[in-house]
N, C-alpha and C positions, 0 to 999 in steps of 0.2 A: 143598204144601195140592192139594186135587182143585177143577178150573175145574167151572162148572157149562158143562150139556149145552145147546145150543141150539141151534134151528132156522133158518136162509139165509135169506129168500124171495130167489129167484134168478129171472134174468130168463131167464141167461146174455149179457146185454149189458158194456161198460164201470164203470157203476153199482156191478152186483152185484161184482162181480169188487176194483172199488178199492174195496167193503165186507168183500172176503173179504182180501184185503193189510191191509188196515187191523184187522181181528180176529186175524189172524197178528200182525199188529208186536205189539199189544198182551200178545198173550201172556191175558185174560182170559175166554177163554171158545172148549170144546170144542165140534166143529161133529157134531152131532146128525145132521142129513142137510138138502140143498137142496133145498128146497120148488118146483115151479113148476107154472105153467097152461099143460096144453094145450087145445090146440081141436080137439076127434074132431071125425072125418070130414078133415079141410087132418092130423091127426097132428105138428102145429108150436105151437111155442112159443107161447101166446096174444100176441096184436100182433104181437112183433114176427118170427114167420114164419117163424122156424126149420126144420128138418128134426127130427123127435124124434129119430133119429139122429145127429145132429151132438150134439146135448143129452147126449144117452146119452154119447159118446165124449167129449167136453166134461168132462161127471164122473168118471168111468175116469181120463182123461189124471189129473186133481186128485186120486186119490183118495179122491173123498168119496159117502155114499150120498149118491144120487140118488131120494124121490121125486116124479109130478106129481098131479095134480086135474086130471083129465078134467073138460071146459062141450062145449054144444054152438058150435057159429055161432051167430051175434047172441046171448048169452044173456045175459039180466039182472043187478042187481046183488044181487036173489032166489036163482037158480040157482048162482050163485059167493058166497056167505056160505054156501049150504045147505053145498054140495060141501068149499067150503075147510074151516070147522067143521068136517065130519064128517072127514078129515083131518087138521088142526091135534089131535083131541081122540085122536086113537090115541097121539100123541106126549103130549099131556095124562097119556097113564093111563100111561107110559113115566115120570112123573115131570117133562118138561120142562116151565119154566112162560114160558121168552123167548122172544121170534120180531126177527132182529134185518130192517132193511131198509135199502138205501140206498137212501133218499129223500132230500135237496136243500135242499130249502126250499118244499116247496109243504105250510101249514098244512093245505089241507082232504083230503088224501093223507094226512096223518100223525093225524087225528080220526080219519078212516073205518078205518085201521090197528087203531088202539087201541080203539075202537068193536066193532071184528069178534070182539078179545081177549080185553073184558071179560067178557062170557060164559061164557068159556072156566075164565076164572080165573088166566090166559096175562097178558105183560104185551108190549109193544112196546120196541125202543129202535134207536136212530139213531146209530149210529157219525161216521156223515157229516152231522150235521146242521150246516146251517149251513156248510161251506167254502165258501169264491170257488170258484166253479162253472170259473172259467181256468183258476187255478193249480189245479185238481184233475183237470182235463183235460192242462194237459203234464205234471203227475206223471205222471197215468198212461204217457205215453208212455215219461217218461224213466225210469218204473224197469225198462220194458221185455216192455211187453206189448201185442201187438197186435189189431189187435179192425177189424173193415170192414160198413157200412153197408148192413143192413142192407131197411130202410121207412125211407121221408122222407115225411116234410107237401106236396107239391106246392103250398098256399099262400103256405109261405114257403119253400119249396125247390125247388132247380130238382133232375126227375125220377135228372138222369143227378149227385147226390151217391148215388144210392142203388147200389152196389157200391164204391165208395169208400172209401181207408183211411182209420179212422181214425188221422190223424197231422199234423204244421205246414202241411201245406199242403192240409192240408180244413182247420184250424182259420184259419187266413187266407183263406181261401177262404168263409165263413159272413157271410153278407150279415148286417148289423145288425140288431139285435134278437134276432136267431138266438142262443139258449142255448147255450156251447159245448159243456157234457154235454146238448143235448138234453131239459132239466130239464123242457121246455113241452111233453113232446113232438114236436119237428120232427121227431126223426129219434132210430129204434131199430138198436143194433149186437148184436156177434156177437166176442165174445172168443175167440181162436181157438190161442193162445201166450204165452207171459210163462211171470216165472220160478216163479210159484205152480201151471205147469201138468208136468209128466213128459215129456214129448211134444206137439208141434204137432198140435193136431185139420186135416185133410187134408180140402182143398174146391177145388171150380173152380166160379168162376160159370156160372150159370145162367142162367134165363132171364127177364127183366124182366115184371111181373103190374100193371095198375092196379087196385085195386079202389076201389066207392063212389067213382068217380072223383076219385079224390083220394088215395090209400093209393101210392105207390109199391114195389113190392116187388123186390125181387132174390132170385131164388132163391139161394140158395146147396147144392150138389151133394157129397156125399161120396164121397169119391176114395180109393186108397187105395197106396202106398206105391208111386213110381216113380222114376224114370228122369225123367221131362217133370212131375211131378208139384213145383209150391215152395211146398207150405205155405201155397197162398189166394195169393200173389205173385203 
């Protein structure tokens, strides 16, 4: 039986990777491409702050096509919708009707995505919807994936969480009220190794930067394989 082709909304983080894991486990979809929003000027994954070079290395290791949507710094909803719709229309013309998202429980975000796709005669699916976020975070680690926090909201987390490994110790250290998957925007991640990867994405810690007096970013610097580089550890 031929699988239906679908796009995967891709941030490079743990929820996107958990989505990919679920897609491959179910065998229901053929992944046509990963679709990622990149902020021009910074040339980084929007919100997550990860360099394009690492995003591209990640896609290569996963063996998947990558398509980026370029938006300007401080882009509003209108610009985002216009540029995303233009990219989606290209896939729509290839006969692709489905976009898969890794959202977990935010109803307003789900509704926004569905409304964006409707004029294009495309539909959204949310394979992880309703999962217990504590269980999902622990499963992600049990499956063997490795991720690092690239951005934290300093209104709810200490800046030192930026750059930390997304592991059992981090889950224990999260303050009460912080979602274990960061679904409310408390933190964002970059996944660099795990069962879906052909090889680890190599990086080293860079500088910390505070933006808008709130968001603490830890820069991840691409690294070449060498004796003193240990896959981000």
